[in-house]
C-alpha positions in Angstrom: 4.5 -66.6 35.8 1.7 -64.3 34.2 1.9 -64.7 30.0 1.3 -61.0 28.4 1.1 -62.5 25.0 -1.8 -61.7 23.1 -4.2 -64.4 22.3 -3.5 -66.2 18.7 -6.9 -66.1 18.0 -7.3 -62.4 18.8 -4.3 -62.1 16.9 -5.9 -63.5 13.7 -9.3 -62.2 14.3 -11.0 -65.6 14.2 -13.1 -67.7 16.8 -11.4 -70.6 18.4 -13.6 -73.1 16.2 -12.2 -71.7 13.2 -11.6 -74.1 10.1 -8.3 -74.6 8.2 -9.5 -72.6 5.6 -10.6 -69.8 7.8 -7.6 -69.7 9.5 -5.4 -69.5 6.4 -7.7 -66.9 4.8 -7.6 -64.8 7.9 -3.4 -64.9 7.9 -3.5 -64.0 4.0 -5.7 -61.1 4.5 -3.7 -59.6 7.5 -0.4 -60.7 5.9 -1.1 -58.3 3.1 -2.4 -55.5 5.2 0.9 -55.2 7.8 3.4 -56.7 5.6 6.4 -54.1 6.0 6.9 -54.0 2.0 3.1 -52.9 1.9 1.8 -51.5 5.0 3.1 -47.8 5.9 2.1 -48.2 9.7 5.0 -47.9 12.2 4.2 -50.9 13.9 4.0 -53.3 10.8 6.9 -55.3 11.3 5.9 -56.5 14.8 2.3 -56.8 13.9 3.5 -59.4 10.9 5.8 -61.0 13.5 2.9 -61.5 15.7 0.6 -62.6 12.9 3.2 -65.1 11.6 3.7 -66.4 15.0 0.3 -66.9 15.8 -0.5 -68.8 12.2 2.2 -71.2 12.6 0.6 -72.4 15.5 -3.1 -72.7 14.7 -2.7 -73.8 11.0 -0.6 -76.8 12.4 -3.1 -79.4 14.2 -0.5 -80.5 16.9 0.6 -77.0 18.0 -3.0 -75.9 18.0 -4.1 -78.5 20.1 -1.1 -78.1 22.6 -2.1 -74.4 22.7 -6.1 -74.8 23.1 -4.7 -77.0 26.3 -1.9 -75.0 27.7 -2.0 -71.4 26.0 1.6 -69.7 25.8 2.8 -72.1 28.2 3.1 -75.0 26.0 6.0 -73.4 23.7 8.1 -72.1 26.8 11.5 -74.1 27.1 11.5 -76.3 30.1 7.8 -76.6 30.3 7.5 -79.9 28.6 5.7 -78.2 25.7 6.6 -77.7 22.0 9.9 -76.9 21.4 11.9 -75.5 18.3 9.4 -73.5 16.7 11.0 -71.8 13.7 10.3 -68.1 13.5 12.2 -67.9 10.3 9.5 -69.6 8.2 7.4 -66.6 7.6 9.5 -65.8 4.2 8.7 -69.1 2.4 4.9 -69.1 3.6 4.6 -65.4 2.2 6.3 -66.5 -0.9 4.2 -69.3 -1.2 0.8 -67.3 -0.8 1.6 -64.4 -3.0 4.5 -65.2 -5.4 7.4 -63.1 -3.9 9.8 -63.8 -1.3 10.5 -61.3 2.0 14.2 -62.7 2.1 16.8 -59.8 1.8 19.6 -60.3 -0.9 20.9 -58.6 -4.1 19.1 -55.3 -4.7 16.9 -55.5 -7.6 16.5 -53.0 -10.5 15.7 -49.9 -9.1 14.0 -47.0 -11.1 16.2 -43.9 -11.7 16.0 -40.6 -9.9 13.4 -37.9 -11.9 15.3 -34.4 -12.5 13.4 -31.1 -12.5 14.2 -28.0 -14.7 12.8 -24.6 -14.4 12.5 -22.7 -17.6 11.1 -19.3 -17.9 9.7 -18.2 -21.5 7.7 -15.3 -22.8 3.9 -14.6 -23.2 4.4 -14.8 -26.9 6.4 -18.4 -26.9 3.9 -19.6 -24.4 1.2 -18.6 -27.1 3.0 -20.0 -30.1 5.4 -22.6 -28.7 9.0 -23.2 -29.2 11.9 -25.5 -29.2 14.4 -24.9 -26.9 17.7 -26.5 -25.8 18.2 -27.3 -22.3 21.4 -27.7 -20.7 21.2 -30.2 -17.7 23.8 -31.9 -15.3 22.8 -35.5 -14.2 24.7 -38.6 -12.9 25.4 -41.0 -15.8 26.9 -44.6 -16.2 31.0 -44.2 -16.1 32.1 -44.7 -19.5 35.7 -45.5 -18.0 34.4 -48.2 -16.1 31.1 -49.1 -18.3 29.2 -49.3 -14.8 31.4 -51.7 -13.2 32.9 -49.3 -10.5 36.4 -51.4 -10.8 39.1 -49.7 -12.4 40.1 -50.6 -16.4 41.9 -53.9 -16.3 40.6 -55.0 -13.3 37.2 -56.7 -12.0 34.8 -56.7 -9.4 35.6 -59.9 -6.7 33.1 -62.1 -5.0 32.4 -61.2 -1.7 34.0 -62.8 1.1 31.4 -62.0 3.6 28.3 -63.6 1.7 30.4 -65.6 -0.8 28.3 -63.5 -3.8 24.9 -64.2 -2.3 24.4 -60.4 -1.4 23.2 -61.7 1.9 24.4 -63.1 5.5 22.4 -65.4 7.7 22.6 -65.4 11.4 21.1 -68.0 13.5 19.6 -66.9 17.0 18.3 -68.8 19.7 15.0 -67.8 21.4 12.6 -69.2 23.6 10.9 -70.7 20.6 14.0 -72.3 19.1 16.4 -71.6 16.4 15.8 -68.5 14.7 17.6 -67.5 11.2 17.7 -63.7 10.6 18.5 -63.0 6.9 19.6 -59.4 5.9 21.7 -57.6 3.2 25.4 -58.2 3.3 26.9 -55.2 5.0 30.2 -55.7 3.3 29.0 -55.5 -0.3 25.6 -53.8 0.0 24.0 -56.7 -1.2 25.9 -56.6 -4.7 27.6 -60.0 -3.8 31.0 -58.3 -5.3 33.5 -56.0 -3.6 35.9 -53.5 -5.8 39.6 -54.0 -4.9 40.7 -51.0 -7.3 38.1 -48.2 -7.6 37.8 -46.9 -11.2 39.9 -43.4 -10.9 37.1 -41.8 -12.8 33.8 -42.5 -10.7 36.0 -43.7 -7.7 33.9 -47.1 -7.6 30.7 -45.4 -7.7 30.1 -46.4 -11.1 28.4 -42.9 -11.8 29.7 -39.5 -12.9 28.1 -36.2 -13.3 27.6 -35.3 -16.9 26.5 -32.1 -18.8 24.0 -32.7 -21.6 22.1 -30.7 -23.8 18.3 -31.7 -24.7 16.1 -30.5 -26.8 12.4 -29.9 -25.4 9.7 -29.4 -27.7 7.1 -26.7 -26.1 3.7 -26.8 -27.8 1.7 -23.9 -28.6 -1.2 -22.9 -25.8 1.3 -23.8 -22.7 0.3 -21.7 -19.6 2.3 -20.9 -16.5 3.3 -23.8 -14.3 2.8 -26.4 -17.5 4.7 -29.3 -16.6 6.7 -31.2 -19.9 7.8 -34.5 -19.4 10.9 -35.8 -20.9 10.7 -39.6 -20.8 13.8 -41.7 -19.9 16.0 -38.2 -19.3 16.6 -38.3 -15.7 19.4 -39.8 -14.1 19.8 -43.9 -15.1 18.6 -46.8 -13.2 20.6 -49.1 -10.6 21.0 -52.9 -11.4 19.4 -52.6 -14.8 16.7 -50.4 -13.7 14.9 -47.8 -16.4 16.1 -44.3 -16.2 14.2 -41.7 -14.4 12.0 -38.6 -16.3 12.9 -35.2 -17.0 10.1 -32.7 -16.0 10.6 -29.2 -17.5 8.3 -26.6 -15.4 7.2 -23.6 -17.3 7.3 -20.0 -16.0 5.6 -17.5 -18.6 6.6 -13.8 -17.9 4.0 -11.7 -18.0 3.3 -9.3 -21.2 3.2 -5.6 -20.9 -0.4 -5.1 -22.0 -2.0 -8.2 -22.8 -3.1 -10.7 -20.3 -4.5 -14.1 -20.1 -7.7 -15.8 -19.3 -7.8 -19.4 -20.1 -7.5 -19.0 -24.0 -8.6 -15.6 -24.5 -6.5 -12.7 -24.6 -7.7 -9.7 -22.9 -6.7 -6.0 -24.1 -7.7 -2.6 -22.3 -7.7 0.0 -25.0 -8.1 3.7 -24.3 -10.0 6.0 -26.7 -10.8 9.5 -26.6 -13.9 11.5 -26.1 -14.6 12.1 -29.3 -14.0 8.6 -30.9 -16.2 7.5 -28.2 -19.1 9.9 -29.2 -18.8 10.2 -32.8 -17.5 6.7 -33.7 -14.1 5.6 -35.4 -12.0 3.0 -36.6 -9.1 2.1 -34.7 -6.1 0.1 -34.6 -6.1 -2.7 -32.0 -2.5 -4.6 -31.5 -2.5 -8.3 -31.6 0.2 -10.8 -31.0 0.3 -10.9 -34.8 0.5 -7.5 -35.6 -2.6 -4.9 -35.8 -6.4 -5.4 -36.7 -8.8 -2.6 -37.3 -12.3 -2.7 -35.3 -15.0 -0.1 -35.9 -16.4 1.6 -32.7 -19.7 2.9 -33.2 -20.9 6.4 -32.0 -22.0 6.6 -28.6 -19.7 3.7 -27.0 -19.5 3.9 -23.3 -16.6 2.6 -21.1 -16.3 -0.7 -20.6 -17.7 -1.7 -24.2 -16.4 -5.1 -25.2 -15.6 -6.2 -28.7 -14.1 -9.5 -29.9 -11.4 -10.5 -32.4 -12.5 -14.4 -33.3 -9.3 -16.8 -33.6 -6.5 -14.0 -32.2 -6.5 -15.7 -28.9 -4.5 -18.8 -27.7 -3.9 -21.8 -29.4 -6.1 -24.7 -27.8 -3.3 -27.0 -26.3 -3.2 -30.0 -28.7 -5.6 -28.3 -31.0 -5.9 -26.4 -34.1 -8.4 -23.9 -33.1 -7.8 -20.7 -30.6 -9.5 -18.5 -28.3 -10.2 -14.7 -28.8 -8.8 -11.4 -28.3 -11.2 -9.4 -25.9 -10.7 -5.9 -26.4 -12.2 -3.8 -23.2 -13.1 0.2 -24.7 -12.1 2.5 -21.8 -12.8 6.4 -22.5 -9.9 8.5 -21.1 -10.6 11.9 -19.6 -8.2 14.6 -21.3 -5.8 16.3 -19.2 -3.4 19.2 -19.9 -6.0 20.8 -22.2 -5.1 24.0 -24.3 -7.1 26.9 -24.1 -9.0 26.4 -27.4 -9.7 22.8 -26.3 -11.2 23.9 -22.7 -13.5 26.6 -24.9 -14.7 23.7 -27.2 -15.5 21.6 -24.3 -17.5 24.3 -22.5 -19.3 25.0 -25.6 -20.0 21.3 -25.9 -20.8 21.0 -22.2 -23.3 23.8 -22.3 -25.0 22.5 -25.2 -25.4 19.1 -23.6 -27.0 20.7 -19.9 -26.3 19.7 -16.7 -28.9 17.0 -16.1 -27.9 13.6 -14.7 -30.1 10.5 -15.3 -29.5 7.2 -13.7 -27.9 4.8 -16.0 -29.9 1.6 -16.8 -26.8 -0.3 -18.8 -25.5 -3.2 -18.1 -22.5 -2.7 -15.8 -18.8 -3.0 -16.7 -18.1 -6.4 -14.8 -21.4 -7.8 -16.3 -20.3 -7.0 -20.1 -16.9 -8.7 -19.5 -18.3 -11.6 -17.9 -20.6 -12.1 -21.1 -17.9 -11.4 -23.2 -15.9 -14.5 -21.8 -18.6 -16.6 -21.5 -19.1 -16.7 -17.7 
């Protein structure tokens, strides 16, 4: 009969003359790579069984000698070769090597689920920060049964299926002999206990949904999509595990006329022709009131002014960005008769000659103001 099994030396990626240390080293490396608790590969479980089988043969001098002489036929039942090969030994080997067991049993501590809360705040609140009370619904440990899942006055009882161990062992026969399969007890889910009278409040789930009010401190300088973590405010962990976290995701509403670029606040400010030509002192709105700036005579559209320290506070720092004021000269509309006469006189005195401008463009002035 043709044997389609892969060669054990090929499986462990070692030469046929490999020493015991080389065999052990190869096994450790491959076991780490393909162990189902670590590997993300689809065939990890099949590969680890194959690796374990190869190691159990080649690490044993007697089995290795038989394999070198007769190949896989040495372990077929009825062939006169070695019998009683125990495929259940992988867990203890892996535990000896790496310090933890692969056997299924009672589930260990599990971290609780993280929660997300989306919060909309104003432009000003993002700049200056605030304290905000959140109302969330989350699963919490049932206070009636204190997390046991059993109705008060009763207690969980030892699982009759696994006798409280949380796992069941089933022995099967294979061509290699006895094979012991250890798995989580399906009757109690690995808890080792069953509940005969479930809690009337949580119905045996050990948890109930509760509404909670939590205060979040939003620091000055946050931006749209900033995520704030509230450690331990998620759902509780299982089997003594730590609780998850609550993540508050901020959504900043746009302002009517301010815009933000990093920690600078941008403002487009319109002035009239006379203010631009003759110069003027104008009032500029900021998030903290108004500030006066002097517009020099001959100011052109796109001229940039800075109000230092009137921008957004740097997150977790004391200093602030700037407010950048971009001046636009507004062409008048709906002129009165007298205004038209005056502009016509001005136009006549100025002449109609046009000259190509050598001044910096609008975008270049903005880049300079923002330090780009």
